Backbone bond lengths (Angstrom), bond angles and torsions (degrees), N, CA, C in turn:
res aa  C-N    CA-C-N  psi(-1)  N-CA   C-N-CA  omega(-1)  CA-C   N-CA-C  phi
1 M - - - 1.456 - - 1.523 107.23 -
2 N 1.357 116.32 136.58 1.395 123.21 174.49 1.417 115.54 -101.23
3 L 1.347 118.90 105.35 1.427 127.33 -178.57 1.477 117.22 -76.32
4 N 1.422 115.95 -16.33 1.439 120.77 -176.38 1.585 110.95 -54.97
5 T 1.263 118.57 -34.07 1.458 124.31 -178.23 1.570 110.42 -56.52
6 Y 1.361 113.98 -34.43 1.423 117.67 -172.25 1.611 114.28 -101.30
7 E 1.415 115.26 -3.11 1.452 117.29 -172.41 1.583 113.99 -59.97
8 T 1.257 115.54 -42.54 1.484 121.27 -177.31 1.492 110.11 -67.10
9 A 1.338 118.26 -42.75 1.482 120.05 176.37 1.579 110.36 -64.87
10 F 1.342 112.43 -36.77 1.543 113.06 178.83 1.448 112.61 -66.50
11 K 1.332 118.45 -37.10 1.442 123.60 -175.37 1.630 107.96 -71.79
12 N 1.314 117.21 -31.79 1.423 119.80 -177.88 1.462 115.11 -94.25
13 A 1.325 120.37 -6.29 1.423 125.14 179.65 1.515 108.72 -72.66
14 T 1.369 116.59 137.94 1.476 121.79 174.02 1.507 102.99 -105.12
15 P 1.433 111.40 152.58 1.482 115.84 179.35 1.521 113.29 -64.05
16 M 1.273 112.90 144.96 1.507 116.69 176.47 1.611 107.22 -60.34
17 P 1.294 117.82 149.46 1.470 115.97 173.78 1.458 110.93 -71.54
18 E 1.278 113.75 161.78 1.544 118.02 177.45 1.503 109.43 -63.48
19 Y 1.258 115.05 146.97 1.526 122.72 177.95 1.501 110.06 -72.14
20 I 1.309 112.81 123.06 1.485 119.75 179.27 1.519 108.73 -106.51
21 P 1.270 124.90 115.12 1.423 124.43 -178.62 1.488 113.42 -63.33
22 V 1.187 122.72 148.84 1.540 126.27 172.29 1.461 104.79 -67.36
23 P 1.387 118.12 121.78 1.478 121.83 -178.87 1.534 109.84 -66.36
24 D 1.272 114.53 159.12 1.474 122.45 172.15 1.551 107.15 -57.44
25 G 1.348 117.02 141.06 1.382 124.87 174.94 1.574 112.96 150.75
26 E 1.325 111.55 -177.60 1.489 116.84 -173.82 1.551 107.16 -97.32
27 Y 1.305 118.20 138.33 1.420 127.54 179.47 1.462 113.19 -134.28
28 L 1.362 111.84 148.66 1.460 118.94 167.57 1.465 107.09 -86.98
29 A 1.363 116.60 123.65 1.507 117.54 -175.14 1.595 105.34 -141.57
30 T 1.370 110.57 154.37 1.378 121.11 175.52 1.521 107.56 -94.66
31 L 1.320 113.54 138.75 1.520 116.89 172.75 1.567 106.18 -85.04
32 D 1.314 111.87 113.74 1.464 118.43 -179.14 1.499 117.29 -86.24
33 E 1.391 113.29 -36.93 1.460 118.29 -176.32 1.495 112.94 -161.34
34 V 1.232 121.30 147.36 1.470 127.25 175.70 1.541 105.89 -132.05
35 E 1.215 120.83 135.03 1.468 127.02 -179.22 1.519 113.56 -154.18
36 F 1.341 116.67 144.28 1.433 118.02 169.17 1.430 107.66 -81.24
37 T 1.359 114.46 137.88 1.472 123.36 179.15 1.539 110.68 -151.10
38 E 1.281 118.00 -169.54 1.509 120.93 178.26 1.506 104.49 -129.93
39 S 1.302 113.00 150.11 1.500 119.61 177.70 1.554 107.91 -69.03
40 K 1.342 109.89 142.35 1.502 114.09 179.27 1.461 116.39 -66.36
41 E 1.379 116.42 -30.69 1.479 120.73 -174.02 1.478 111.04 -74.32
42 N 1.330 119.97 -44.94 1.391 119.73 -171.17 1.574 113.98 -137.41
43 G 1.265 118.20 7.15 1.484 120.45 176.24 1.503 115.56 73.89
44 R 1.365 114.76 20.13 1.491 117.36 177.85 1.542 109.52 -68.41
45 P 1.363 120.73 138.71 1.450 122.82 178.16 1.510 109.18 -73.21
46 M 1.340 114.72 135.30 1.446 122.55 174.10 1.437 118.96 -146.80
47 L 1.266 119.59 166.51 1.446 126.45 170.72 1.600 108.08 -101.06
48 K 1.243 114.95 120.19 1.543 118.17 -179.27 1.460 110.05 -101.35
49 W 1.302 119.53 121.58 1.440 126.83 179.65 1.577 105.57 -104.37
50 T 1.373 118.04 131.72 1.401 120.58 174.55 1.479 110.76 -117.43
51 F 1.310 116.23 125.91 1.495 120.99 -179.54 1.516 111.47 -120.03
52 T 1.365 116.06 154.29 1.470 124.44 170.53 1.582 106.65 -118.39
53 I 1.363 108.99 125.45 1.462 113.75 174.49 1.544 110.25 -69.45
54 Q 1.413 112.49 137.22 1.459 119.83 -177.24 1.520 114.33 -87.31
55 G 1.312 116.09 -18.00 1.525 120.78 172.95 1.416 111.58 100.52
56 P 1.306 119.87 -165.67 1.482 124.35 10.43 1.463 114.93 -70.25
57 K 1.350 115.73 -39.27 1.483 119.88 -178.10 1.546 107.15 -81.03
58 Y 1.247 119.20 136.06 1.452 129.11 177.19 1.542 110.20 71.16
59 K 1.341 115.02 22.30 1.459 119.84 -178.29 1.506 107.64 -56.83
60 N 1.412 112.22 137.82 1.518 121.07 175.40 1.554 109.71 79.91
61 R 1.353 121.41 -4.26 1.486 117.79 177.42 1.537 106.27 -75.39
62 K 1.307 115.50 157.21 1.410 123.17 -177.81 1.497 109.55 -104.36
63 L 1.400 117.00 144.73 1.339 129.68 170.22 1.574 112.61 -126.93
64 W 1.309 117.28 140.63 1.485 117.39 -177.24 1.589 103.19 -126.06
65 K 1.445 106.89 139.30 1.504 116.94 172.25 1.495 104.14 -118.55
66 Y 1.296 112.20 144.69 1.554 121.77 -179.84 1.521 107.61 -126.50
67 S 1.282 114.91 120.63 1.501 123.57 178.23 1.499 105.76 -107.20
68 L 1.377 118.24 104.06 1.460 119.43 176.53 1.499 109.63 -67.62
69 L 1.319 118.62 155.74 1.468 127.98 -172.88 1.474 113.25 -118.07
70 D 1.315 119.32 -4.17 1.473 121.03 -163.83 1.486 116.36 -107.13
71 T 1.414 115.90 12.99 1.412 117.74 172.56 1.492 108.10 -140.64
72 W 1.361 116.82 156.73 1.412 122.25 -178.13 1.559 110.00 -60.85
73 N 1.329 114.86 -43.09 1.482 120.87 -178.87 1.576 111.67 -63.74
74 S 1.273 117.30 -38.68 1.486 120.88 -179.16 1.552 110.37 -67.82
75 L 1.338 110.50 -39.09 1.438 114.90 179.18 1.529 114.21 -66.53
76 R 1.389 114.32 -29.66 1.469 119.76 175.80 1.521 108.39 -67.72
77 W 1.345 123.13 -37.70 1.458 127.85 175.83 1.523 108.71 -60.91
78 L 1.375 119.73 -47.28 1.335 125.36 178.70 1.567 112.32 -56.49
79 K 1.394 110.86 -47.15 1.457 114.77 179.80 1.551 111.91 -63.98
80 R 1.306 117.36 -33.55 1.464 121.89 178.72 1.487 108.45 -62.92
81 D 1.459 118.17 -46.94 1.382 124.53 176.66 1.479 114.14 -52.86
82 L 1.402 113.35 -52.29 1.433 119.59 176.77 1.459 114.21 -56.67
83 S 1.312 117.00 -41.76 1.412 121.15 -178.71 1.504 113.19 -68.17
84 R 1.274 116.73 -31.93 1.528 121.75 174.06 1.494 111.62 -67.54
85 L 1.310 111.30 -30.11 1.538 115.69 178.54 1.525 112.50 -90.55
86 K 1.324 116.11 -2.17 1.399 123.06 -179.50 1.585 112.76 60.82
87 V 1.330 107.56 41.78 1.527 115.89 -179.41 1.521 107.19 -107.18
88 E 1.290 117.40 113.49 1.458 119.45 -178.55 1.560 113.57 -103.43
89 V 1.275 113.26 123.32 1.495 119.85 -178.63 1.542 108.52 -137.86
90 T 1.316 112.26 158.07 1.537 114.96 -179.27 1.546 110.47 -113.22
91 S 1.354 116.58 -5.44 1.505 118.83 179.69 1.474 105.78 -151.35
92 L 1.391 111.73 158.22 1.498 118.36 174.66 1.510 113.02 -59.38
93 E 1.354 119.30 -31.37 1.445 117.21 -179.01 1.528 114.32 -69.45
94 E 1.245 116.12 -9.43 1.483 122.86 -179.16 1.606 106.78 -91.31
95 V 1.191 118.52 -18.43 1.534 120.46 -165.58 1.524 108.21 -64.47
96 V 1.318 121.99 -59.17 1.434 125.13 -175.04 1.567 112.25 -56.83
97 P 1.441 115.25 -54.13 1.378 112.72 178.24 1.634 117.91 -59.08
98 A 1.387 111.42 -31.15 1.500 115.15 178.39 1.511 110.46 -69.49
99 L 1.274 115.07 -43.99 1.497 117.53 177.22 1.544 113.29 -64.11
100 Q 1.364 116.38 -40.70 1.368 120.68 176.22 1.535 112.89 -55.03
101 E 1.361 112.53 -48.56 1.464 121.88 -175.43 1.556 107.99 -66.29
102 T 1.273 119.08 -40.10 1.475 118.67 -169.76 1.442 119.15 -104.22
103 W 1.366 117.54 -19.89 1.437 119.97 -174.74 1.511 117.73 -126.20
104 V 1.311 116.95 -31.19 1.458 117.96 -178.78 1.497 110.87 -55.86
105 G 1.300 115.90 131.60 1.497 119.27 -176.37 1.555 116.96 89.49
106 K 1.375 112.54 -4.14 1.439 118.24 -173.46 1.586 109.53 -113.33
107 G 1.272 116.99 155.38 1.474 119.51 -177.88 1.499 110.32 -93.31
108 M 1.352 111.02 154.11 1.446 121.21 176.31 1.496 107.37 -155.78
109 K 1.274 117.42 161.65 1.533 126.58 177.29 1.604 104.67 -85.97
110 V 1.376 110.16 128.81 1.415 114.38 172.84 1.533 108.48 -128.59
111 Y 1.277 116.24 155.96 1.448 120.56 175.23 1.495 112.67 -116.14
112 K 1.300 118.40 127.98 1.467 122.69 -175.68 1.514 104.65 -106.95
113 K 1.365 117.47 127.51 1.460 121.80 179.38 1.506 107.01 -134.98
114 T 1.353 116.06 137.87 1.540 119.92 174.84 1.517 105.72 -91.75
115 V 1.355 116.84 126.02 1.404 122.63 -178.12 1.593 103.57 -126.93
116 E 1.275 116.60 115.37 1.465 123.01 173.22 1.556 108.56 52.40
117 G 1.368 115.63 44.43 1.452 121.45 177.98 1.545 118.87 78.32
118 F 1.371 112.13 2.80 1.501 116.28 177.94 1.470 107.83 -118.58
119 D 1.388 115.03 144.59 1.469 123.83 178.72 1.516 106.38 -76.21
120 R 1.301 119.65 137.37 1.487 124.60 176.44 1.497 99.82 -128.37
121 V 1.356 117.01 137.30 1.459 124.22 177.20 1.534 105.48 -122.18
122 Y 1.386 111.63 129.64 1.412 117.32 179.68 1.479 106.62 -119.97
123 L 1.283 119.29 153.54 1.450 123.43 171.27 1.483 110.38 -83.98
124 S 1.366 116.81 128.96 1.421 122.63 -174.55 1.575 112.73 -79.35
C-alpha cells in the first residue's frame, strides 16, 4: 500500500471536534425514515424512527426513537404515538406504509430525554 498519496491530506487534517450530545429538550424535527428492525443487543422486534433536528440549534443532528413490539405495554406506547400523529391502522403491517405516506419528510415536535444513560425520544 502506497501511503504517499494521503500524506498531504493527513498533514493538513484537523482533529474532529469532540462529540457533544444533543441536550434534553423539545425540538422541531423531520421524520426521515421509519422501518421495522431488531435490536442489536437481543434481537427484539422494534420500529425505528429516524429524525433530523430542524434547528436553529443542533440543526441537522439526528435523533432516533425505538418502539419495541414484543410486549403489550410497548404496543400501547406505539398506539399512543400513532394516535398523536392521527395515523389509523388496524395491523402492524400497516404502520410503516402509513407513516411513510403521512409523516416522512414532514416536521413534528419531539422531546429528547436521557433516562439512565440512554436517549429516549417522545412525540410531543
